[in-house]
MIKEPA-637934 format. One record per atom (N, C-alpha, C, O): x, y, z; residue number from 1; atom name. Coordinates in pm, whole numbers, plus 32768, in hexadecimal, padded with zeros to 4 digits. Layout:
# residues N
<site <X, Y, Z>, NUM, "CA">
...
END
This chain:
# residues 107
<site <3D74, A72E, 0CAF>, 1, "N">
<site <3DE3, A7A6, 0C6E>, 1, "CA">
<site <3D8F, A80B, 0C91>, 1, "C">
<site <3D18, A804, 0C6F>, 1, "O">
<site <3DC3, A87B, 0CDE>, 2, "N">
<site <3D95, A900, 0CEE>, 2, "CA">
<site <3D92, A947, 0C7C>, 2, "C">
<site <3DEF, A936, 0C2E>, 2, "O">
<site <3D28, A9A5, 0C5A>, 3, "N">
<site <3D2C, AA00, 0BCD>, 3, "CA">
<site <3D77, AA63, 0BF5>, 3, "C">
<site <3D65, AAA9, 0C58>, 3, "O">
<site <3DF7, AA6C, 0B82>, 4, "N">
<site <3E78, AAB9, 0B84>, 4, "CA">
<site <3E43, AB4B, 0B6F>, 4, "C">
<site <3E8E, AB99, 0B34>, 4, "O">
<site <3DC1, AB7C, 0B9D>, 5, "N">
<site <3DB3, ABFD, 0B89>, 5, "CA">
<site <3D3A, AC2A, 0BF4>, 5, "C">
<site <3CF7, AC91, 0BF6>, 5, "O">
<site <3D39, ABA3, 0C5A>, 6, "N">
<site <3CF4, ABE3, 0CCB>, 6, "CA">
<site <3D03, AC4E, 0D34>, 6, "C">
<site <3CAD, AC91, 0D6D>, 6, "O">
<site <3D90, AC4F, 0D40>, 7, "N">
<site <3DD4, ACC1, 0D87>, 7, "CA">
<site <3DCD, AD57, 0D36>, 7, "C">
<site <3DD6, ADC6, 0D6A>, 7, "O">
<site <3DBD, AD40, 0CC7>, 8, "N">
<site <3DE9, ADAF, 0C7D>, 8, "CA">
<site <3D83, AE36, 0CB4>, 8, "C">
<site <3D11, AE26, 0CDF>, 8, "O">
<site <3DBC, AEA4, 0CAB>, 9, "N">
<site <3D57, AF0B, 0CD2>, 9, "CA">
<site <3D1A, AF3F, 0C38>, 9, "C">
<site <3D63, AF3E, 0BD4>, 9, "O">
<site <3C88, AF6D, 0C34>, 10, "N">
<site <3C4B, AFA1, 0BE5>, 10, "CA">
<site <3C2B, B014, 0BF7>, 10, "C">
<site <3C22, B034, 0C6E>, 10, "O">
<site <3C0A, B08C, 0B85>, 11, "N">
<site <3C05, B0F1, 0B8A>, 11, "CA">
<site <3B7B, B11B, 0B14>, 11, "C">
<site <3B82, B100, 0A9C>, 11, "O">
<site <3B20, B150, 0B47>, 12, "N">
<site <3A9C, B173, 0AF1>, 12, "CA">
<site <3AB0, B1F4, 0AC5>, 12, "C">
<site <3ACA, B251, 0B11>, 12, "O">
<site <3AA2, B1FE, 0A2C>, 13, "N">
<site <3A99, B278, 09EB>, 13, "CA">
<site <3A30, B2F7, 0A11>, 13, "C">
<site <39B7, B2EB, 0A1E>, 13, "O">
<site <3A6D, B356, 0A1D>, 14, "N">
<site <39F3, B3C0, 0A61>, 14, "CA">
<site <396C, B3CA, 0A1C>, 14, "C">
<site <397B, B3CD, 09A2>, 14, "O">
<site <38F9, B3CF, 0A3F>, 15, "N">
<site <3889, B3E0, 09F9>, 15, "CA">
<site <387C, B350, 0992>, 15, "C">
<site <382D, B355, 0934>, 15, "O">
<site <38CC, B2D4, 09A9>, 16, "N">
<site <38A5, B270, 0956>, 16, "CA">
<site <38AD, B1EC, 09A8>, 16, "C">
<site <38D8, B1DD, 0A1B>, 16, "O">
<site <3877, B187, 094C>, 17, "N">
<site <387C, B116, 09B8>, 17, "CA">
<site <38F1, B0AD, 096B>, 17, "C">
<site <38EC, B032, 096C>, 17, "O">
<site <3963, B107, 0923>, 18, "N">
<site <39CC, B0D3, 08F3>, 18, "CA">
<site <3A26, B094, 098E>, 18, "C">
<site <3A1B, B0CD, 09FB>, 18, "O">
<site <3A71, B028, 097B>, 19, "N">
<site <3AC4, B011, 09EF>, 19, "CA">
<site <3B47, AFE9, 09AE>, 19, "C">
<site <3B56, AFA8, 0947>, 19, "O">
<site <3B9C, B01A, 09F9>, 20, "N">
<site <3C37, AFF2, 099D>, 20, "CA">
<site <3C91, AFC4, 0A1E>, 20, "C">
<site <3C6E, AFDF, 0A91>, 20, "O">
<site <3CDD, AF96, 0A09>, 21, "N">
<site <3D49, AF3A, 0A74>, 21, "CA">
<site <3DA9, AFA7, 0AA8>, 21, "C">
<site <3DDE, AFD0, 0A41>, 21, "O">
<site <3DD5, AFE1, 0AFF>, 22, "N">
<site <3E4B, B035, 0B43>, 22, "CA">
<site <3EC1, AFDF, 0B02>, 22, "C">
<site <3EBD, AF66, 0AEC>, 22, "O">
<site <3F2A, B034, 0AE9>, 23, "N">
<site <3FAF, AFEF, 0AB4>, 23, "CA">
<site <3FEE, AFAF, 0B4B>, 23, "C">
<site <3FD9, AFDD, 0BBB>, 23, "O">
<site <4031, AF50, 0B2E>, 24, "N">
<site <406E, AF16, 0BA1>, 24, "CA">
<site <410A, AF22, 0B83>, 24, "C">
<site <4134, AF0F, 0B11>, 24, "O">
<site <4162, AF45, 0BF3>, 25, "N">
<site <41D4, AF76, 0BE2>, 25, "CA">
<site <4221, AEF8, 0C34>, 25, "C">
<site <41EC, AEC9, 0C99>, 25, "O">
<site <4299, AEC9, 0C03>, 26, "N">
<site <42B6, AE4B, 0C1D>, 26, "CA">
<site <4363, AE7D, 0C48>, 26, "C">
<site <43A2, AECE, 0C04>, 26, "O">
<site <4395, AE3E, 0CB8>, 27, "N">
<site <441F, AE6F, 0CD8>, 27, "CA">
<site <448F, AE1F, 0C74>, 27, "C">
<site <4476, ADBC, 0C2E>, 27, "O">
<site <4501, AE5D, 0C80>, 28, "N">
<site <4569, AE33, 0C14>, 28, "CA">
<site <457E, ADAD, 0C83>, 28, "C">
<site <4570, ADA8, 0CFD>, 28, "O">
<site <45A8, AD41, 0C1A>, 29, "N">
<site <45E4, ACE2, 0C96>, 29, "CA">
<site <4663, ACC0, 0C68>, 29, "C">
<site <4670, AC8D, 0BF9>, 29, "O">
<site <46C9, ACD6, 0CB6>, 30, "N">
<site <4743, ACCE, 0C87>, 30, "CA">
<site <478A, AC41, 0C9E>, 30, "C">
<site <474D, ABF4, 0CE9>, 30, "O">
<site <47F9, AC1A, 0C6D>, 31, "N">
<site <4841, ABA4, 0C5D>, 31, "CA">
<site <4882, AB91, 0CF1>, 31, "C">
<site <48AF, ABF6, 0D27>, 31, "O">
<site <4888, AB33, 0D26>, 32, "N">
<site <48CB, AADF, 0DB2>, 32, "CA">
<site <4902, AA5D, 0D91>, 32, "C">
<site <48DA, AA0F, 0D3B>, 32, "O">
<site <4968, AA50, 0DE4>, 33, "N">
<site <497E, A9C7, 0DC9>, 33, "CA">
<site <4922, A955, 0DFA>, 33, "C">
<site <4933, A8E6, 0DC8>, 33, "O">
<site <48C0, A967, 0E5B>, 34, "N">
<site <4878, A919, 0E7D>, 34, "CA">
<site <47FC, A8ED, 0E1C>, 34, "C">
<site <47AF, A88E, 0E2C>, 34, "O">
<site <4800, A952, 0DAE>, 35, "N">
<site <47A2, A91A, 0D3B>, 35, "CA">
<site <47B4, A89A, 0D27>, 35, "C">
<site <481A, A861, 0D4C>, 35, "O">
<site <4738, A84F, 0CDA>, 36, "N">
<site <4746, A7C7, 0CB0>, 36, "CA">
<site <472C, A7FD, 0C11>, 36, "C">
<site <46E7, A859, 0BE6>, 36, "O">
<site <478B, A791, 0BC8>, 37, "N">
<site <4768, A7A7, 0B29>, 37, "CA">
<site <4743, A72D, 0AFA>, 37, "C">
<site <4778, A6CC, 0B30>, 37, "O">
<site <46DE, A716, 0A8A>, 38, "N">
<site <46D5, A69B, 0A58>, 38, "CA">
<site <46AC, A6AD, 09CE>, 38, "C">
<site <4672, A718, 09B7>, 38, "O">
<site <46BD, A65E, 096D>, 39, "N">
<site <4675, A664, 08F0>, 39, "CA">
<site <45F3, A633, 08F5>, 39, "C">
<site <45D8, A5D0, 0939>, 39, "O">
<site <458C, A67C, 08A4>, 40, "N">
<site <4503, A648, 08A6>, 40, "CA">
<site <44DF, A5D6, 0834>, 40, "C">
<site <451D, A5D4, 07CA>, 40, "O">
<site <447E, A57E, 084F>, 41, "N">
<site <446B, A544, 0803>, 41, "CA">
<site <43C7, A550, 07C1>, 41, "C">
<site <4387, A5BA, 07C2>, 41, "O">
<site <4397, A4D8, 078E>, 42, "N">
<site <4309, A502, 074D>, 42, "CA">
<site <42A6, A4FD, 07A8>, 42, "C">
<site <429E, A496, 07EB>, 42, "O">
<site <4266, A544, 07B8>, 43, "N">
<site <41F5, A575, 0834>, 43, "CA">
<site <4209, A5BE, 089F>, 43, "C">
<site <41AD, A5D3, 08EE>, 43, "O">
<site <4291, A5F2, 08B2>, 44, "N">
<site <42BB, A637, 0915>, 44, "CA">
<site <4281, A6B7, 08FB>, 44, "C">
<site <428C, A6F1, 088F>, 44, "O">
<site <4226, A6F6, 0988>, 45, "N">
<site <4219, A75A, 096F>, 45, "CA">
<site <4245, A7C7, 0A02>, 45, "C">
<site <4297, A7A8, 0A58>, 45, "O">
<site <41FE, A839, 09FF>, 46, "N">
<site <425A, A898, 0A6B>, 46, "CA">
<site <421A, A872, 0AEF>, 46, "C">
<site <4258, A868, 0B58>, 46, "O">
<site <417C, A85A, 0ADE>, 47, "N">
<site <411E, A835, 0B62>, 47, "CA">
<site <4144, A7A7, 0B79>, 47, "C">
<site <415D, A797, 0BF1>, 47, "O">
<site <4150, A748, 0B3C>, 48, "N">
<site <4162, A6BD, 0B6A>, 48, "CA">
<site <420D, A6C9, 0BA7>, 48, "C">
<site <4227, A68B, 0C0E>, 48, "O">
<site <4269, A70C, 0B6F>, 49, "N">
<site <42EF, A719, 0BB6>, 49, "CA">
<site <42C4, A74F, 0C36>, 49, "C">
<site <42DE, A70B, 0C99>, 49, "O">
<site <4281, A7C4, 0C48>, 50, "N">
<site <4288, A816, 0CB6>, 50, "CA">
<site <4239, A7AF, 0D13>, 50, "C">
<site <425C, A7A7, 0D89>, 50, "O">
<site <41D5, A764, 0CE6>, 51, "N">
<site <4199, A6D9, 0D42>, 51, "CA">
<site <41F7, A696, 0D85>, 51, "C">
<site <41FB, A68E, 0E00>, 51, "O">
<site <425C, A654, 0D24>, 52, "N">
<site <42D4, A5FB, 0D58>, 52, "CA">
<site <4324, A644, 0DB8>, 52, "C">
<site <4347, A61B, 0E26>, 52, "O">
<site <4344, A6C9, 0D7A>, 53, "N">
<site <43BA, A712, 0DE5>, 53, "CA">
<site <4385, A73E, 0E68>, 53, "C">
<site <43C2, A72A, 0ED1>, 53, "O">
<site <432B, A76E, 0E63>, 54, "N">
<site <42F0, A7CF, 0EA9>, 54, "CA">
<site <425C, A78F, 0F09>, 54, "C">
<site <4239, A7C6, 0F71>, 54, "O">
<site <4229, A738, 0EE0>, 55, "N">
<site <4197, A709, 0F06>, 55, "CA">
<site <4130, A757, 0EDF>, 55, "C">
<site <40BF, A74B, 0F10>, 55, "O">
<site <414D, A7A6, 0E8C>, 56, "N">
<site <40C0, A811, 0E76>, 56, "CA">
<site <40C7, A830, 0DDC>, 56, "C">
<site <411D, A882, 0DBD>, 56, "O">
<site <4088, A807, 0D88>, 57, "N">
<site <407F, A859, 0CF6>, 57, "CA">
<site <4058, A8DE, 0CED>, 57, "C">
<site <4034, A908, 0C7F>, 57, "O">
<site <4058, A922, 0D47>, 58, "N">
<site <4049, A9BB, 0D23>, 58, "CA">
<site <40A1, A9F0, 0D27>, 58, "C">
<site <409A, AA61, 0CF7>, 58, "O">
<site <410C, A9CE, 0D54>, 59, "N">
<site <41B0, A9FD, 0D23>, 59, "CA">
<site <41F5, A9E7, 0CAD>, 59, "C">
<site <426D, A9D1, 0C9A>, 59, "O">
<site <419B, A9F0, 0C64>, 60, "N">
<site <41B6, A9C6, 0BC1>, 60, "CA">
<site <4204, AA30, 0B9A>, 60, "C">
<site <425A, AA22, 0B44>, 60, "O">
<site <41E9, AAB2, 0BDE>, 61, "N">
<site <422B, AB14, 0BB9>, 61, "CA">
<site <42B8, AB35, 0BCC>, 61, "C">
<site <42F5, AB89, 0B8A>, 61, "O">
<site <42F0, AAE3, 0C3C>, 62, "N">
<site <4356, AAEA, 0C81>, 62, "CA">
<site <43B2, AABD, 0C22>, 62, "C">
<site <440A, AB08, 0BF8>, 62, "O">
<site <43A5, AA38, 0BF7>, 63, "N">
<site <43F5, A9FB, 0B7B>, 63, "CA">
<site <43FB, AA61, 0AF7>, 63, "C">
<site <4461, AA96, 0ACB>, 63, "O">
<site <437C, AA6E, 0AC7>, 64, "N">
<site <436E, AAC7, 0A6E>, 64, "CA">
<site <43CC, AB43, 0A52>, 64, "C">
<site <4411, AB53, 09ED>, 64, "O">
<site <43C0, AB98, 0ABF>, 65, "N">
<site <4411, AC26, 0ABD>, 65, "CA">
<site <449A, ABF7, 0ADF>, 65, "C">
<site <44EC, AC4D, 0AC1>, 65, "O">
<site <44D2, AB83, 0B19>, 66, "N">
<site <4566, AB61, 0AFF>, 66, "CA">
<site <4593, AB4F, 0A88>, 66, "C">
<site <4609, AB6C, 0A70>, 66, "O">
<site <4535, AB15, 0A17>, 67, "N">
<site <4572, AB00, 099E>, 67, "CA">
<site <452A, AB4E, 092B>, 67, "C">
<site <4512, AB19, 08BE>, 67, "O">
<site <4509, ABD3, 094A>, 68, "N">
<site <44CD, AC33, 091C>, 68, "CA">
<site <4532, AC47, 0897>, 68, "C">
<site <4504, AC75, 082F>, 68, "O">
<site <45AC, AC26, 08A1>, 69, "N">
<site <4615, AC27, 083A>, 69, "CA">
<site <45F3, ABDC, 07AD>, 69, "C">
<site <45E1, AC0E, 073F>, 69, "O">
<site <45F2, AB52, 07D5>, 70, "N">
<site <45B3, AB03, 076A>, 70, "CA">
<site <4527, AACD, 0751>, 70, "C">
<site <4514, AA73, 0700>, 70, "O">
<site <44BF, AB08, 079E>, 71, "N">
<site <4458, AAF3, 0779>, 71, "CA">
<site <43D7, AB68, 07B0>, 71, "C">
<site <43EC, ABB1, 0810>, 71, "O">
<site <4379, AB6A, 0779>, 72, "N">
<site <42F7, ABC8, 0770>, 72, "CA">
<site <42DD, ABBA, 0815>, 72, "C">
<site <42C5, AB4C, 0845>, 72, "O">
<site <42E2, AC18, 0855>, 73, "N">
<site <42AA, AC1A, 08FC>, 73, "CA">
<site <4242, AC28, 08FF>, 73, "C">
<site <421F, AC4A, 0970>, 73, "O">
<site <41C7, AC1C, 0896>, 74, "N">
<site <416B, AC0D, 08B0>, 74, "CA">
<site <4117, AB8E, 0889>, 74, "C">
<site <409F, AB79, 0895>, 74, "O">
<site <4180, AB40, 0855>, 75, "N">
<site <4156, AAAD, 082E>, 75, "CA">
<site <4177, AA25, 0876>, 75, "C">
<site <41EE, AA0B, 0889>, 75, "O">
<site <411E, A9D5, 089C>, 76, "N">
<site <4124, A96C, 08FA>, 76, "CA">
<site <4195, A8FF, 08C9>, 76, "C">
<site <41B3, A8A9, 091C>, 76, "O">
<site <41C8, A8FB, 0862>, 77, "N">
<site <4208, A899, 080B>, 77, "CA">
<site <4284, A8BE, 07DB>, 77, "C">
<site <428B, A90C, 077B>, 77, "O">
<site <4305, A886, 0820>, 78, "N">
<site <4377, A8B1, 07FF>, 78, "CA">
<site <4387, A855, 0781>, 78, "C">
<site <433C, A7F5, 076A>, 78, "O">
<site <43F2, A87D, 0732>, 79, "N">
<site <4426, A820, 06A5>, 79, "CA">
<site <4443, A7AB, 06BC>, 79, "C">
<site <4483, A79C, 0724>, 79, "O">
<site <442F, A757, 0687>, 80, "N">
<site <446F, A6A4, 06A4>, 80, "CA">
<site <4510, A6CF, 068A>, 80, "C">
<site <4541, A719, 0635>, 80, "O">
<site <4554, A67A, 0705>, 81, "N">
<site <45D7, A672, 06F3>, 81, "CA">
<site <4649, A6F3, 06FD>, 81, "C">
<site <46BE, A6F5, 06D8>, 81, "O">
<site <45F4, A760, 0740>, 82, "N">
<site <462B, A7DC, 0777>, 82, "CA">
<site <4655, A7C4, 07FE>, 82, "C">
<site <4609, A796, 0853>, 82, "O">
<site <46DF, A7E9, 0816>, 83, "N">
<site <46E8, A7E1, 08AE>, 83, "CA">
<site <46BC, A865, 08FF>, 83, "C">
<site <46E6, A8D7, 08ED>, 83, "O">
<site <4660, A839, 0957>, 84, "N">
<site <4615, A89F, 09A2>, 84, "CA">
<site <4672, A8B6, 0A2F>, 84, "C">
<site <46C6, A860, 0A4E>, 84, "O">
<site <4661, A91C, 0A75>, 85, "N">
<site <4693, A912, 0AFE>, 85, "CA">
<site <4618, A922, 0B5A>, 85, "C">
<site <45C2, A976, 0B3E>, 85, "O">
<site <460E, A8CB, 0BD2>, 86, "N">
<site <459B, A8C6, 0C1D>, 86, "CA">
<site <45D5, A922, 0C97>, 86, "C">
<site <4641, A8F8, 0CBE>, 86, "O">
<site <45A4, A99A, 0CE0>, 87, "N">
<site <45D5, A9A5, 0D69>, 87, "CA">
<site <45BA, A965, 0DAE>, 87, "C">
<site <454C, A931, 0DA2>, 87, "O">
<site <4620, A93C, 0E37>, 88, "N">
<site <463F, A8FA, 0E92>, 88, "CA">
<site <45A6, A90A, 0ED9>, 88, "C">
<site <4565, A971, 0ECB>, 88, "O">
<site <457C, A8A2, 0F1D>, 89, "N">
<site <44EF, A8D3, 0F7F>, 89, "CA">
<site <4524, A917, 0FF2>, 89, "C">
<site <44CA, A948, 1036>, 89, "O">
<site <4591, A929, 101C>, 90, "N">
<site <45A4, A97A, 1094>, 90, "CA">
<site <45B8, AA19, 106F>, 90, "C">
<site <45B4, AA6D, 10C9>, 90, "O">
<site <45D0, AA3F, 0FE2>, 91, "N">
<site <459C, AAB6, 0FD4>, 91, "CA">
<site <44FE, AAEE, 0F9E>, 91, "C">
<site <44DB, AB64, 0F9A>, 91, "O">
<site <44B6, AA89, 0F7E>, 92, "N">
<site <4444, AA89, 0F9D>, 92, "CA">
<site <43E9, AB1A, 0FEF>, 92, "C">
<site <439E, AB6A, 0FB7>, 92, "O">
<site <4407, AB16, 1064>, 93, "N">
<site <43C5, AB53, 109F>, 93, "CA">
<site <43EE, ABFE, 10A0>, 93, "C">
<site <43A3, AC56, 10C8>, 93, "O">
<site <4451, AC0C, 107B>, 94, "N">
<site <44A5, AC92, 1061>, 94, "CA">
<site <446F, ACAA, 0FD7>, 94, "C">
<site <4437, AD16, 0FC5>, 94, "O">
<site <4477, AC5B, 0F79>, 95, "N">
<site <445E, AC89, 0EEA>, 95, "CA">
<site <43B2, AC9E, 0EF8>, 95, "C">
<site <438B, ACF7, 0EAD>, 95, "O">
<site <4339, AC55, 0F52>, 96, "N">
<site <42D6, AC7A, 0F47>, 96, "CA">
<site <42B1, AD05, 0FB5>, 96, "C">
<site <4253, AD52, 0FA3>, 96, "O">
<site <4300, AD0B, 1010>, 97, "N">
<site <42DA, AD8D, 1045>, 97, "CA">
<site <4326, ADFE, 0FF1>, 97, "C">
<site <4304, AE6D, 101A>, 97, "O">
<site <4373, AE03, 0F9C>, 98, "N">
<site <438C, AE78, 0F44>, 98, "CA">
<site <4329, AE8C, 0EE2>, 98, "C">
<site <4308, AEFB, 0EB8>, 98, "O">
<site <42F0, AE0A, 0EB8>, 99, "N">
<site <4269, AE15, 0E5C>, 99, "CA">
<site <4206, AE52, 0EB9>, 99, "C">
<site <41C9, AEB1, 0E88>, 99, "O">
<site <41F1, AE3B, 0F0F>, 100, "N">
<site <416C, AE7D, 0F65>, 100, "CA">
<site <417B, AF1B, 0F8C>, 100, "C">
<site <4123, AF71, 0F91>, 100, "O">
<site <41FA, AF24, 0FA3>, 101, "N">
<site <421B, AFC6, 0F97>, 101, "CA">
<site <420D, B006, 0F37>, 101, "C">
<site <41CF, B070, 0F3A>, 101, "O">
<site <423F, AFD9, 0ED2>, 102, "N">
<site <4217, B018, 0E40>, 102, "CA">
<site <41A6, B02F, 0E08>, 102, "C">
<site <418E, B085, 0DB4>, 102, "O">
<site <4146, AFCA, 0E45>, 103, "N">
<site <40A6, AFE1, 0DED>, 103, "CA">
<site <4054, AFFF, 0E9B>, 103, "C">
<site <3FE2, AFD1, 0E92>, 103, "O">
<site <4066, B02B, 0F04>, 104, "N">
<site <4007, B04F, 0F4A>, 104, "CA">
<site <3FE2, B0B3, 0F30>, 104, "C">
<site <4022, B106, 0EEF>, 104, "O">
<site <3F37, B0CA, 0F74>, 105, "N">
<site <3EE2, B131, 0F4B>, 105, "CA">
<site <3F28, B1A5, 0F68>, 105, "C">
<site <3F71, B1B3, 0FCA>, 105, "O">
<site <3F11, B1FB, 0F0E>, 106, "N">
<site <3F14, B2A8, 0F56>, 106, "CA">
<site <3EA6, B2D3, 0F40>, 106, "C">
<site <3E76, B2AA, 0ED6>, 106, "O">
<site <3E4E, B336, 0F94>, 107, "N">
<site <3DE5, B367, 0F7C>, 107, "CA">
<site <3DEC, B40E, 0F85>, 107, "C">
<site <3D87, B451, 0F6F>, 107, "O">
END
């Protein structure tokens, strides 16, 4: 499983060895009729659900951000028995493109 921080940008404090992670911006993921709804069970995590639905666990944030109203967006573990929304696989390229646009490097 890839490190969830491996693609995070870091900043070094001026004249210091302190390294900080740069804030990541996530797109708003609106509801559409093609979204999938399910009830979570013991052992469900956003990364394993992303692996099941998208074939890539690094898209855990897509499912977490789609459910920001019911769980902490920085947690990999939804509450057991919660109904969550999984954006359909067909939406993934647009969601990722929007994420990349929000977080592109600006010098």
